[in-house]
C-alpha positions in Angstrom: 0.0 0.0 0.0 1.4 3.3 -1.1 2.1 5.8 1.9 -0.5 8.5 2.4 0.5 12.1 1.6 0.5 14.9 3.9 -2.7 16.3 2.4 -4.3 12.8 2.7 -3.5 12.6 6.5 -4.8 16.1 6.8 -8.0 15.4 5.1 -8.3 12.3 7.3 -8.0 14.4 10.6 -10.1 17.0 9.3 -12.9 14.6 8.5 -12.6 13.3 12.0 -13.0 16.8 13.3 -16.2 17.3 11.3 -17.4 14.0 12.5 -16.9 15.4 16.1 -18.9 18.4 15.1 -21.8 16.1 14.2 -21.4 14.3 17.6 -20.7 17.4 19.9 -21.3 20.6 18.2 -24.9 20.3 16.9 -26.4 23.5 18.3 -26.7 26.8 16.8 -23.7 29.0 17.8 -26.0 31.7 19.4 -26.7 29.2 22.2 -23.2 29.0 23.3 -23.5 30.7 26.4 -26.3 28.5 27.4 -24.4 25.2 27.2 -22.8 23.9 30.4 -19.3 22.6 29.9 -18.8 19.0 30.8 -17.1 18.1 34.0 -16.8 14.4 34.4 -15.9 11.8 31.9 -19.5 10.7 31.5 -20.4 14.3 30.9 -18.0 14.7 28.0 -19.4 11.5 26.4 -23.1 12.2 26.9 -23.4 15.9 26.8 -23.0 18.4 24.1 -20.0 20.7 24.2 -19.8 24.5 24.1 -19.9 25.7 20.6 -16.7 28.0 21.2 -14.7 24.7 21.6 -15.3 24.1 18.0 -13.8 27.3 16.9 -10.7 26.7 18.9 -10.4 23.2 17.5 -10.7 24.6 13.9 -8.3 27.4 14.2 -5.0 25.3 14.5 -6.6 23.0 11.7 -7.0 25.9 9.5 -3.5 27.0 10.2 -2.0 23.7 9.1 -4.3 23.9 6.1 -2.7 27.1 5.2 0.7 25.7 5.5 -0.2 22.8 3.1 -1.7 25.4 0.5 1.6 27.3 0.6 3.6 24.3 0.2 1.5 22.7 -2.5 -0.1 25.7 -4.3 -3.1 25.1 -6.5 -4.5 27.5 -9.1 -7.8 29.0 -8.3 -10.7 27.2 -10.2 -13.0 28.7 -12.6 -14.0 32.4 -11.9 -12.3 34.6 -9.4 -15.7 35.6 -8.1 -15.9 32.3 -6.4 -13.1 33.7 -4.2 -14.0 37.4 -4.0 -17.6 36.9 -3.1 -16.9 34.7 0.2 -14.2 37.1 1.2 -16.3 40.1 0.6 -19.0 38.5 2.5 -17.1 37.6 5.6 -15.3 41.0 5.5 -18.6 42.8 5.6 -19.7 40.6 8.7 -16.8 42.2 10.5 -17.9 45.6 9.3 -21.3 45.0 10.4 -20.1 43.8 13.9 -19.2 47.4 14.8 -22.9 48.3 14.7 -24.1 45.3 16.6 -26.8 45.6 19.1 -25.5 42.6 20.9 -21.6 42.2 20.9 -21.8 38.8 22.7 -24.1 37.1 20.0 -22.2 38.8 17.3 -18.7 37.7 18.5 -20.0 34.0 18.7 -21.4 34.3 15.2 -18.3 35.7 13.7 -16.4 32.6 14.8 -19.1 30.3 13.2 -19.1 32.3 9.9 -15.4 32.6 9.7 -15.3 28.7 10.0 -17.7 28.5 7.1 -15.3 30.5 4.9 -12.3 28.6 6.1 -13.9 25.2 5.5 -14.9 26.4 2.0 -11.3 27.6 1.0 -9.9 24.4 2.4 -12.3 22.4 0.4 -11.2 24.2 -2.8 -7.5 24.4 -2.4 -6.8 21.2 -0.5 -9.7 18.5 -0.4 -10.3 18.9 -4.1 -7.1 17.4 -5.0 -6.7 14.0 -6.7 -7.4 11.2 -4.2 -7.6 13.5 -1.2 -11.3 14.2 -0.5 -12.1 10.6 0.1 -10.1 10.7 3.2 -12.9 13.3 4.7 -15.3 10.5 4.5 -14.3 8.0 7.3 -14.9 10.5 10.2 -18.0 11.9 8.4 -19.7 8.7 7.8 -18.8 7.1 11.3 -20.5 10.2 12.9 -23.4 10.0 10.5 -24.0 6.4 11.4 -23.8 7.2 15.2 -26.2 10.0 14.8 -28.6 7.9 12.8 -28.5 5.0 15.3 -29.1 7.5 18.1 -32.1 9.0 16.2 -33.8 5.5 15.7 -33.1 4.8 19.4 -35.0 7.9 20.3 -38.0 7.1 18.5 -38.2 3.4 19.4 -37.0 3.5 23.0 -35.9 6.8 24.6 -38.9 8.9 23.8 -41.6 6.2 24.8 -39.7 5.5 28.0 -39.2 9.2 28.9 -42.9 9.9 28.3 -44.2 7.0 30.4 -41.5 8.0 33.2 -42.9 11.6 33.3 -46.6 10.5 33.4 -45.9 8.0 36.3 -43.8 10.7 38.1 -46.7 13.2 38.0 -49.0 10.6 39.1 -47.0 9.7 42.1 -46.2 13.2 43.0 -42.7 12.8 41.9 -42.0 10.6 44.9 -40.5 8.1 42.6 -37.5 10.4 41.9 -34.9 11.4 44.0 -35.1 15.1 45.3 -32.0 16.2 43.4 -33.4 14.9 40.1 -36.7 16.6 40.7 -34.9 19.8 41.4 -32.8 19.5 38.2 -35.9 18.8 36.1 -37.5 21.8 37.4 -34.5 23.8 36.5 -34.4 22.5 32.8 -38.3 23.1 32.5 -39.3 19.5 32.3 -41.4 19.9 35.6 -43.4 23.2 35.8 -45.7 24.4 38.5 -49.3 25.0 37.7 -52.0 25.9 40.0 -49.8 25.0 42.9 -49.0 21.6 41.4 -45.8 20.2 39.9 -46.8 18.8 36.6 -44.8 17.3 33.6 -44.3 20.2 31.0 -46.9 19.5 28.3 -44.5 20.7 25.7 -42.0 18.1 26.6 -44.7 15.4 26.7 -46.0 16.3 23.3 -42.5 16.1 21.9 -42.1 12.6 23.2 -45.5 11.5 22.0 -44.8 12.9 18.4 -41.7 10.9 18.3 -39.6 13.4 15.9 -36.0 12.4 16.3 -32.9 14.7 16.2 -30.0 12.3 16.8 -27.1 14.4 18.3 -28.4 17.6 16.7 -30.4 20.5 18.1 -33.7 19.6 16.6 -35.5 17.2 13.9 -35.2 19.6 11.0 -31.3 19.9 11.7 -31.0 16.1 11.4 -33.0 16.2 8.1 -30.6 18.7 6.8 -27.6 16.4 7.9 -29.3 13.3 6.1 -30.0 15.3 2.9 -26.3 16.6 2.9 -24.5 13.3 3.4 -26.9 10.3 2.7 -26.9 10.7 -1.2 -23.2 10.2 -1.3 -23.5 7.5 1.3 -26.0 5.5 -0.7 -23.9 6.0 -3.9 -20.8 4.5 -2.2 -22.9 1.6 -0.7 -24.2 1.0 -4.3 -21.3 1.5 -6.6 -18.4 1.0 -4.2 -19.4 -2.4 -3.1 -19.6 -4.2 -6.4 -16.5 -6.3 -5.9 -17.6 -7.6 -2.5 -19.6 -10.7 -1.9 -23.3 -10.4 -2.8 -24.3 -10.9 0.9 -21.9 -8.1 2.2 -22.9 -5.9 -0.6 -26.7 -6.2 0.0 -26.2 -5.8 3.7 -24.3 -2.5 3.2 -26.9 -1.2 0.8 -29.9 -2.2 3.0 -28.3 -0.9 6.2 -27.7 2.5 4.4 -31.4 2.6 3.2 -32.6 1.5 6.6 -30.7 3.9 8.8 -31.1 7.0 6.6 -34.8 6.2 5.6 -36.1 5.6 9.0 -34.4 8.5 10.6 -35.2 10.9 7.9 -39.0 9.7 8.0 -39.0 10.2 11.8 -37.5 13.6 11.5 -41.0 14.8 10.3 -39.4 17.4 8.3 -41.9 18.9 5.8 -39.5 20.9 3.9 -36.9 18.2 3.8 -39.4 15.8 2.4 -40.1 18.0 -0.5 -36.5 18.7 -1.2 -35.8 15.1 -1.2 -38.5 14.5 -3.8 -36.6 17.2 -6.0 -33.4 15.3 -5.5 -34.8 12.0 -6.6 -36.1 13.8 -9.6 -32.7 15.1 -10.5 -31.2 11.6 -10.3 -34.0 10.4 -12.7 -33.4 13.2 -15.2 -29.8 12.1 -15.4 -30.5 8.5 -16.3 -29.9 7.3 -19.8 -33.5 6.9 -20.7 -35.8 8.4 -23.3 -37.3 11.8 -22.6 -40.8 10.4 -22.2 -39.6 7.8 -19.8 -37.7 10.3 -17.7 -40.7 12.7 -17.4 -43.1 9.7 -16.6 -40.7 8.6 -13.8 -40.5 12.2 -12.5 -44.2 12.5 -12.5 -44.6 9.2 -10.6 -42.3 10.4 -8.0 -44.0 13.6 -7.7 -47.5 12.0 -7.4 -46.3 9.2 -4.7 -44.2 11.8 -2.9 -47.0 14.3 -2.5 -49.5 11.6 -1.6 -47.2 10.3 1.2 -46.9 13.9 2.2 -50.4 14.4 2.5 -51.1 11.3 4.4 -48.1 11.7 6.6 -48.7 15.4 7.6 -52.6 15.5 7.4 -52.9 16.6 11.1 -50.2 19.4 10.5 -52.0 20.5 7.3 -55.5 20.3 9.0 -54.1 22.6 11.8 -53.1 25.3 9.3 -49.5 24.5 8.8 -48.4 26.6 12.0 -44.7 26.3 11.3 -45.1 27.8 8.0 -47.2 31.0 9.3 -44.6 31.3 12.0 -41.8 31.4 9.5 -43.7 34.2 7.5 -43.7 36.2 10.8 -40.0 35.7 11.2 -39.4 36.6 7.5 -41.6 39.7 7.6 -39.7 40.8 10.7 -36.4 40.3 9.1 -37.3 42.1 5.9 -38.4 45.0 8.0 -35.1 45.1 9.8 -33.2 44.9 6.6 -35.3 47.8 5.3 -34.6 49.8 8.5 -30.8 49.1 8.7 -29.9 48.4 5.0 -26.1 48.9 5.3 -25.0 47.0 8.5 -28.2 45.4 9.8 -28.4 44.8 13.5 -25.1 42.8 13.8 -24.4 39.1 12.8 -26.5 36.6 14.9 -28.7 39.2 16.5 -32.0 38.7 14.7 -33.7 37.8 18.1 -33.2 41.4 19.2 -35.3 43.1 16.6 -37.7 40.3 16.5 -38.6 40.6 20.1 -39.8 44.1 19.2 -41.3 43.4 15.8 -43.0 39.9 16.3 -46.7 39.5 16.1 -48.3 39.4 19.7 -49.4 35.7 19.3 -46.1 34.5 17.7 -43.6 32.5 19.6 -40.3 34.0 20.3 -37.5 32.9 17.7 -33.7 33.4 18.0 -33.0 33.0 14.2 -34.7 33.9 11.0 -35.2 30.3 9.8 -33.8 31.6 6.4 -30.0 31.7 6.1 -30.1 33.9 3.1 -32.5 36.5 4.5 -30.8 36.5 7.8 -27.7 38.0 6.2 -29.7 41.0 5.0 -31.3 41.5 8.3 -28.2 40.9 10.4 -25.5 42.4 8.3 -27.1 44.6 5.6 -27.7 44.3 1.8 -24.1 44.0 1.0 -23.5 40.9 2.9 -27.0 39.4 1.8 -26.2 40.0 -1.8 -22.7 38.7 -1.5 -23.8 35.5 0.3 -26.6 34.8 -2.0 -24.6 35.5 -5.3 -21.6 33.3 -4.0 -23.8 30.2 -3.2 -25.8 30.5 -6.5 -22.6 30.9 -8.6 -20.9 28.0 -6.8 -23.8 25.7 -7.4 -24.2 26.7 -11.0 -20.6 26.3 -11.9 -20.3 23.0 -10.2 -23.7 21.8 -11.3 -22.9 22.5 -15.0 -19.7 20.3 -14.7 -21.2 17.4 -12.7 -24.4 16.9 -14.5 -22.9 14.6 -17.1 -19.9 13.6 -14.9 -19.1 9.8 -15.1 -18.2 9.5 -11.4 -21.4 9.0 -9.6 -19.9 10.0 -6.3 -19.2 13.6 -7.7 -23.0 13.9 -8.5 -24.0 12.6 -5.1 -21.8 15.3 -3.4 -23.5 17.9 -5.6 -26.9 16.6 -5.0 -26.4 16.7 -1.0 -25.0 20.1 -1.3 -27.6 21.4 -3.3 -30.3 20.1 -1.0 -28.5 21.6 2.0 -28.4 25.1 0.5 -32.0 24.9 -0.7 -33.2 23.8 2.7 -31.5 27.0 4.0 -34.4 28.9 2.6 -36.4 27.7 5.6 -33.9 26.7 8.2 -30.7 28.1 10.1 -28.2 25.5 9.2 -25.7 28.3 8.5 -25.3 28.8 12.2 -24.8 25.1 13.3 -21.2 23.9 13.0 -22.2 20.3 12.6 -24.1 21.4 9.4 -22.5 24.3 8.0 -18.8 23.4 8.2 -19.5 20.2 6.6 -21.6 21.8 3.9 -19.0 24.5 3.0 -16.0 22.0 3.0 -17.9 19.9 0.6 -19.0 22.9 -1.5 -15.4 23.9 -1.8 -14.3 20.5 -2.7 -17.1 20.2 -5.4 -16.1 23.5 -6.9 -12.5 22.5 -7.1 -13.1 18.9 -8.3 -15.8 19.9 -10.9 -13.3 22.6 -12.3 -10.2 20.3 -12.6 -7.9 22.8 -11.2 -6.1 20.2 -9.1 -6.9 17.3 -11.3 -10.3 16.0 -10.8 -10.4 12.7 -8.9 -12.7 9.7 -9.5 -13.7 8.3 -6.0 -13.7 4.5 -7.4 -10.3 4.8 -9.3 -7.3 3.4 -7.4 -4.7 5.6 -6.0 -1.6 6.2 -8.1 
């Protein structure tokens, strides 16, 4: 076996770091101050970690990456705008920080957004090199499997057990719990006091009853984003990368990939994720070497079946008036008003919750983020940042998409499908502010841009190293 290059070792370590992000840094960066640092070994294993730890881990990794870029220079791919736009977007974030209405939120957010830019440039200039990007995958897929198993365990065992435990505790007056545990549950809002009685928080009980899973991430829609981002590549490798294995092993790998990803995705209950998944399946069908009529018929079938399952799966949600959609419209209205009121620098990176507390509808629940990564750039950092970010993402996806649409390497298109799905879901979610999602997405986007434009010799995942 040929000795690994320094860049391959670096990609392997960086992939393990991104896997650690899935495991421990699955919360939005604006919640950093609310996360208690672990103390015991058990805490380190079971609890999430403060988000700023991720930034301190990324910093030396990015420094080593910079050294590798200097030692092994690579020409910039395609158009220079794919480098100027992200630099302009990040630079404007720092300018907008000077007018922030909450310096603490903005400081935490700058670490996160700086990490996004760093991961993108590492992807373009290091991970896109021939036979390097594959070494990102062991750490990513190990963490993905752990996250999916955790999600399935939540639905099948953890949530039903917790629901039953809280119901019995309330019935027994919480005498079946140690006093210290009862005090802790009160602090965490699991037990609330109503009319002088300690009862289980109905919001928590409803969550357990619904059984929507989140794995190691902040909430179910975030897990849906992670699956959309990585599962297309995982399935492609399971399907095309196991052809030389024994049939039993091959079918077991494919079946396990479908089982874990499919069940976890279904149990997230993500409405937007479901619609995006239908679109990705449609893209795969349109790439098939079939007649035009057959491809259109297949896409129509996916559309009919997908929307049919959607209607059945979410009929209660639709009957209730699609409350999360109306809530998002209120977030977006407030963000648009904030952007109009402060068009140059906004209210400061990561500060949407501050103007929203004043602008929200009286009946609306409080929100900390806009649930639209693109609109939040305009609201938080002004029109220059919003335009730069939107143009950067669109241009990168268009440049990469044109190249990979007819690419012979199925893994290359799978990366594109996942990245495209993730950035589309950013229209209704806040993945940009979650290290476990955003840093992976931007590392893959950068790698995709580099591989698709052949600036460092595009690799085929299934070809052997030379």
